C-alpha angles and dihedrals in degrees: 000000000000133000101198139083109039124066106222090199088068090069096048127106119243089266091054096254126124118231110245096184111135094014120121108246130203141168122229130186125200129196130222102206115176144178119187108306095351139090124206113243132177128210114224126203105212132199110283093033099281116143128200140163126239139157112272118274139080148180116344110232125220085241092065112101092215139358090258093048088054093046091050089051093049094048091049093047093048102039111014092242121122112212111219099187140021137196127193149336091259091187144346132218131203116192119182119193108176094171089055093041101240146107120195130193116196128191118195120204132182119232113232094189140008142169139200135054127293114254135141110258104152109154089199091058093228099111107070101163138029123194138167098229123199110256092242090056098048099085091052092047093050094042093089092063137067118316091230087062105041100038098057092045092049089050092050093047090052097045103026097204119178136235090268089069108039119184131213131216126190126191135182115209122199129188135042105236122082112241091027098064119126113216127192128188110221130186111311121255129214111266 
């Protein structure tokens, strides 16, 4: 994913915002689930045969009573673990991809307790592997995925801020072909 060529400021309104009219919008929640020295990651098999690693989580459905209820459901479906407590959000991500026709808001929370045994149970069939990965290996494992996923997580692993100081990350994504996308980080937003 490149970072050159297009100036994202050229597409912003006078107030600095990007017009999201006509873009499909969804809310995503991600989970930071840890055991000493390790972070839980899932490997996803995407349409077209692409595979990437992320933290557990996913799109929050209209049927979910709350964001955290949806995140709890997603984590259990993907990993077999039932989260019993949350803190956060730790950070939020806004990614706007006008050429692909979408805008995504992600909220990442940290599990303060969980129970159960790790197993792949994803009813969507996307998650194919679950692993507690040593903290030092997480950035490399996530690097094959989207910048708006791996960059904030690497930042959090390095600085380990708490829920009392949430961070925000905003990205503009240009292009319509995976592997040729240009991604810019713009000023952070408040989660």
